[in-house]
C-alpha positions as protocol buffer text, in pm:
chain_id: "A"
residue {
  index: 1
  type: UNK
  ca { x: 0 y: 0 z: 0 }
}
residue {
  index: 2
  type: UNK
  ca { x: 283 y: 236 z: 85 }
}
residue {
  index: 3
  type: UNK
  ca { x: 472 y: 153 z: -235 }
}
residue {
  index: 4
  type: UNK
  ca { x: 165 y: 212 z: -450 }
}
residue {
  index: 5
  type: UNK
  ca { x: 87 y: 544 z: -284 }
}
residue {
  index: 6
  type: UNK
  ca { x: 449 y: 650 z: -338 }
}
residue {
  index: 7
  type: UNK
  ca { x: 457 y: 538 z: -702 }
}
residue {
  index: 8
  type: UNK
  ca { x: 133 y: 710 z: -800 }
}
residue {
  index: 9
  type: UNK
  ca { x: 251 y: 1069 z: -741 }
}
residue {
  index: 10
  type: UNK
  ca { x: 579 y: 988 z: -912 }
}
residue {
  index: 11
  type: UNK
  ca { x: 402 y: 874 z: -1228 }
}
residue {
  index: 12
  type: UNK
  ca { x: 125 y: 1133 z: -1214 }
}
residue {
  index: 13
  type: UNK
  ca { x: 370 y: 1418 z: -1168 }
}
residue {
  index: 14
  type: UNK
  ca { x: 492 y: 1348 z: -1522 }
}
residue {
  index: 15
  type: UNK
  ca { x: 142 y: 1393 z: -1661 }
}
residue {
  index: 16
  type: UNK
  ca { x: -21 y: 1640 z: -1420 }
}
residue {
  index: 17
  type: UNK
  ca { x: 99 y: 1921 z: -1201 }
}
residue {
  index: 18
  type: UNK
  ca { x: 260 y: 1816 z: -871 }
}
residue {
  index: 19
  type: UNK
  ca { x: -33 y: 1948 z: -666 }
}
residue {
  index: 20
  type: UNK
  ca { x: -285 y: 1747 z: -869 }
}
residue {
  index: 21
  type: UNK
  ca { x: -63 y: 1440 z: -844 }
}
residue {
  index: 22
  type: UNK
  ca { x: -48 y: 1482 z: -467 }
}
residue {
  index: 23
  type: UNK
  ca { x: -424 y: 1518 z: -438 }
}
residue {
  index: 24
  type: UNK
  ca { x: -489 y: 1207 z: -646 }
}
residue {
  index: 25
  type: UNK
  ca { x: -228 y: 1011 z: -451 }
}
residue {
  index: 26
  type: UNK
  ca { x: -386 y: 1117 z: -121 }
}
residue {
  index: 27
  type: UNK
  ca { x: -729 y: 1015 z: -248 }
}
residue {
  index: 28
  type: UNK
  ca { x: -593 y: 677 z: -356 }
}
residue {
  index: 29
  type: UNK
  ca { x: -423 y: 626 z: -19 }
}
residue {
  index: 30
  type: UNK
  ca { x: -749 y: 706 z: 163 }
}
residue {
  index: 31
  type: UNK
  ca { x: -932 y: 458 z: -55 }
}
residue {
  index: 32
  type: UNK
  ca { x: -673 y: 184 z: 5 }
}
residue {
  index: 33
  type: UNK
  ca { x: -681 y: 245 z: 380 }
}
residue {
  index: 34
  type: UNK
  ca { x: -1059 y: 231 z: 369 }
}
residue {
  index: 35
  type: UNK
  ca { x: -1052 y: -101 z: 190 }
}
residue {
  index: 36
  type: UNK
  ca { x: -784 y: -233 z: 426 }
}
residue {
  index: 37
  type: UNK
  ca { x: -969 y: -143 z: 749 }
}
residue {
  index: 38
  type: UNK
  ca { x: -1334 y: -68 z: 676 }
}
residue {
  index: 39
  type: UNK
  ca { x: -1420 y: -371 z: 467 }
}
residue {
  index: 40
  type: UNK
  ca { x: -1299 y: -630 z: 723 }
}
residue {
  index: 41
  type: UNK
  ca { x: -1472 y: -443 z: 1006 }
}
residue {
  index: 42
  type: UNK
  ca { x: -1794 y: -430 z: 805 }
}
residue {
  index: 43
  type: UNK
  ca { x: -1768 y: -801 z: 728 }
}
residue {
  index: 44
  type: UNK
  ca { x: -1703 y: -887 z: 1094 }
}
residue {
  index: 45
  type: UNK
  ca { x: -2001 y: -679 z: 1212 }
}
residue {
  index: 46
  type: UNK
  ca { x: -2236 y: -833 z: 957 }
}
residue {
  index: 47
  type: UNK
  ca { x: -2134 y: -1191 z: 1028 }
}
residue {
  index: 48
  type: UNK
  ca { x: -2109 y: -1179 z: 1407 }
}
residue {
  index: 49
  type: UNK
  ca { x: -2388 y: -1352 z: 1592 }
}
residue {
  index: 50
  type: UNK
  ca { x: -2497 y: -1115 z: 1869 }
}
residue {
  index: 51
  type: UNK
  ca { x: -2773 y: -1332 z: 2016 }
}
residue {
  index: 52
  type: UNK
  ca { x: -2703 y: -1459 z: 2370 }
}
residue {
  index: 53
  type: UNK
  ca { x: -2645 y: -1832 z: 2411 }
}
């Protein structure tokens, strides 16, 4: 995740301005972090049986 978010601004800075490349890289990093943390938490909450035994 860290390597991808470091490579994206490097590549995008060749095509876009550095500020636009930084914004897109930050958005991609937020999305990756969301997938890394939010999706497993959502899955765990949905599939946890909360009824008492």
